[in-house]
Residue, then its C-alpha position, 0 to 999 in steps of 0.5 A: m500500500n502506497l502512503s502519501f505525504f498527507d497520511q500522517f495528518m489522518s486521525p489514527c483509529l483503533l477498532g474503528i474508534p478515533l484516537i484523537l481524544l486520547s492524543m489530546l488527553f495524553p499531555a495532561l498525564l505529564l503534569p504533576a499530581p497535586n499534593n500538600r507539599w509546596i515543592t516536591n522535586r525539580l521537575s514540578t518546580l520547573q513546571l510551576w515556574l513555566f506556568h507562572m511565566i506563561t500566565k504573566q506574559l498573557m496577563i500583561p495586555l489585560n486589565k484587572n477584569g480580564h484576569k478572570w480569564a487567567l486560568l482558561l488562557t493558561s490552560l489553553m496555552v499549556l495544552l497547545l504547547m504540549i500537543n504541538l511539541l509531542g506531535l514532533l516526536p516520531y510515530t505520533f499524531t498532532p491534533t492541532t494539524q486538524l482545522s476542525m479542532n482548531m476551529a472548535l477552540a477558536f470559534p467559542l472563545w472568540l464568540a465569548t469575548l465578543l458577547i462579553g463586549l456586547r453585554n458590558q459595553p455595547s456602544v464601544s464594541l459597535g464603535h470598533l466597526l466605524p473608525e472616528g472621523t470617517p468621511t460620510p460616503l465611506i461609512p457603508a463600505l467601512i462598516l462592511i469591511e470591519t464587520t468582515s474582518l471581525l467575523i474572520r478572526p476565528l477562521a484566521l486563528g484556526v487556519r494560522l495554527t493549522a497551516n504553520l504546523t502542517a507545513g512544518h510536518l510536510l517539510i520534515q517528511l520531505i527532507s527526511t525522505a530525501t535523506t534516506a533516498l540519497l544515502p546509498i547514492m550520494p552519501a555526502i549530499s545525504i549528510l548535508t541534507a541530514m544537517i538541514l533536517f536537524l536545523l529544520t527540526i529545531l526550527e519546528v520546535a520553535v514554531a510549535m511554541i510560538q504558534a501556541y503563544v500567538f494563538v492564545l495571545l490574540l485571544s487575550l487581545y480580542l478579550q481586551e478590546n471587549i472589556 
């Protein structure tokens, strides 16, 4: 059976049951179990420091009213970070390469920020659709443009995360396939390709972390606009 490059993005199944939920829940097993001790070991201390740093960075653009979202945003950031990084391991599956999952995360959270703004400050939220000082003939066109840009925000969130991770996985598979194919024919070129593959893998680790941060940061900025 011939496999294509895109087969790695298919959700694995066991006895007809999709395992995407299991792959999403597995990162939670890496977190330490809560206990009565403040400091247990170096790993839990490092994880607590990481959570503190992530929460601090996400709460910088928000005022005090937005700090209620700290637990949700930090949990989402940690979940995306672990899923993206674990997906770079061999023989693993990355759920965030599925547009359906990313849209399922982006759309409800974006809608929640929008509804909060419409409930708490409807005039300010609707005022974002029409910049101050707009000439009268341009008002209908600008309202249409701003409304469209507002509605495509969740789509942009989901597509950005999906496209970046999918492109990275495809590049890694293409270069690794080329490395294996060139090894018996041109060993020197194969070694050079393997070095490029190593550098690309380091780049993909950075992309996995950056994309998780950008996804949650944009949600926090949307939240700040509406509170």
